[in-house]
N, C-alpha and C positions, 0 to 999 in steps of 0.2 A: 539474424543469427547471433546468438550469445557467444561469449568467450568460451564457455564450456562446449558449445556445439561446434565452434571453429576448431577447438583442440581435438575433438573426436573426429572431425572430418580429416584433419591432417594426419591423425594416427591411422585412420582407414587408408589414406593414400600411401603412407609409409609401409603398411602391411599388404598393399596391392589390392585393396578392396574397392577402391574407386579410381577413376581415371584422372589424369592430370587436367584434362579439359573441364571436368566437373569442378575441381578445386579452383581453377582459374575463373570460371564463371561465377562461383560463389564470392570470390574476393574482388572481382573486377566491377561489380555492380556500383553504379554511381552512389555517392554518400547522401545525395539529396534528390528528392523527386519533386519537381515543380508542378503543382496543381493549379497555379494561378492565384488561388485564394489561400494557399498554404505551401510552405516549403517543408516537406516531410523528411525528417532525419532518419534515413534508412540504415545508418550505421550506429544508432544509439545503443542497440543491444550489444554490439561488439565492444563498445567502450564502457558501458555501464552495467551490462549483465541482464538488461531488460529493455524491450523496445520502447520507443517514444510513447508516452501516455497521452491520450487525447483528453483535453479539458473541454467538456461539452458546453458549458455556459457561454453564451454569446455567439455560438455557432448554430447554423441552421441544421436541421436533420440531414439534408442532402450533403452538406459539407462534412459532417461527422461520418456519414456512410462512405463518402469518397476517400477521406483520410484513412479510415479503417480498412477499406478495400486495398489501398496501396500498401499499407503495412503488412497485410495478410498475404500479399504476393510472396513475401520472404519470411515472415515470422510465424511461429507456432502458436503464439498466444498474445493477446493485447488486452489493455484495460482502458475503458472510457469512464471518466468521472464527471460528476455534476451534470447529469443528464435529466431531461424532462421526460414525461410519458411519451411525447411525440418523438423524441430521439429514440427511446426504447422501441417503439413500434416500428420505426424505420429500420433500425438495426436488426430486429428479429425477423422482419420481412426479407431482408437481404441475406442474412447469415443464419443458417439453421442451427448453428452451435451457440448462438448468442444467448447469454443468460442475464436476465434483468434482476439485479439486486435492489429491490424497490426501496427498502429502508436506507441503504447506503447511497442511493441515487447513482449507481454505477451499472455498467454492463461489462461483462467479461466474455471473451471469445477464445476458446482453446481448441486447437486441432489435436494436440497431444498434451495432456496434463503433466506438469513436472512432478517428479518423485519428491515428496516432502523431505526437507532436511531433518537430520536428527535434532532432538530438542524441540522446543516450541516457544512461541511468543504469547504472552498473556495480554489481553485487552480488557482493562478494568474500567467500568463505566459507573460514574457516580449516581446518575439518575436516569430513569427511563427516557426523559426528554433529551438526554444527551446521546441516545442510541444512533441517530443518523450519522453523527461524526464518528462514533466508536465503530460502527459497521463499515464506514468508509475505510478506516484504518485496518480492520480485520480482513475485508475483501482484498485490499491492496496487498497485504502480507501474504494471503493465501495464494493469489494468482502468481506471486513471485516465488512460490515453492516452499512456503512455510506452513507448518501446523500451527493453528491458532486456538487458544483456549479463551473463551469469553466468560467474564464475570460481570454481571449487570446489577445495577441498583444497589450499590453498597456505599453510598455517600456518607459524609460525616454526621448527618443528622440522625443516623442509626448505624453507628460504626460497628456494632456487634454483628451486623449482617456479614461483615467481611471475614470474621474470624473462622467461620466454617470453610472458607475458600482459601485461607492464608497459605496452607501448604502447597496448594496448586500454584499459587502466584509465586511463592518463594522458589519453586523449582524451575521456573521459566528462565530462558536465556536473556530475555529482554521483557520489560514491562511497560506497556503503554497505558497511561492513566488519563481518562477523559472526564472533565468536570466543568460545570458552569458555576453560576452564583458567585461565591467568594473564591472558588477554585482551591479549596484546602486539601482535597484528597491526595494529590501527588506528594505533598510534604509528609503526610502521614505514611504513605506507602514507602517513601524513601527511607524512613526510619525503621521499616520492617523487613526490607529485602536487601540482598547484597548484589543485586543485578542493576544494570543501567535502567533508569526510569525516564521515559519520554512523556512529558506532560503536554496535554492538549486542552487549552481553554476553549470553551464553547460560548456562543452568544446567548445561551439560555440564562434568564434571570429577569428581575424587575428593573425599574428605571435606573437606579444608581449602579447597576452592573455595566451600564454604558456599552451594551452590545458585546459583552465579553471582555472589555478592557479591564474591569476589576479582577476577573479571573486571571487574565494574562499578567497583570502586575503582581498579583499575589504569588503566582507560580515563579515569575522571574526573581522574586524576593524570598524564595523558599529557603528555610533554614536546613532542609534536608540535603544531604550530600548526594551527588551523582544524578541530579535532576537536570535534564535538558528540556527546553521549552520550544514548541513550534508555534506557528501563528494561530490566530483565532479560527476555530472550526476546521483546521487543516488536518483532518484525519489521514488524508492521503500522504502528506509529508511525514507523519509519524510512522505510518505503515511501511513506507519506503525506507526510512532510516533504520527502523527495527529489522527489516529484512537484511540490510547490509551488515548490521551488527551480528545477526544470527548466522550469516554466511561466514563471518570471521570466526565465530565460535565453532562452526563445522570444520574449519580448516585448522583448528587448534591454536589460533592466534589470540582470540579474546580470552 
């Protein structure tokens, strides 16, 4: 149950639409479910606005399915990241609503989709090789109730490709910029937009890119103002942060 859903439940109770017992059951649920191999945080959505996200890497398909099943006892939607094809098959077998986003290496399960917030998040991808990370960011933002506009393959080796999409990017509430190699695109983008820029370095590149370290350091040393940097290949972290910023924009705070 998210904060918004909790507020609606309380408003329904005040209006006489639901019983006191139903409200008490909703709030009396234990904040942690002990599965032995996992301590599932069942109150994450109440605190953060979205349920605990399952990180699939290192977990068996059975463990991922078990955690997902426990979350879905109470939640309307969940996100599983960094999954393998084996994880995806197990999830789709168990949950008919499971959607496998193969490029993003994610699975989403929604009982009831969220109505998208006003405005949108732009996900700008420097190269086609960066798409898995960019898609992870986009899928994360979408499942959290945001409209996402994707702009792909507009890196600095052919910067003219960006200009036809510039108005679209400039009108976004938040801009996520994903790049490998030398990681220059976020600095360029920060000089062209008045919105927050979340830079995501990827591990794409040749030897001296050091698995994304060169892009990470380049972004951390950006001369562009308003650039925030997440970890290497962390599309999920960028999508989550962008969603929180977009939620503030919806409330008229940002």
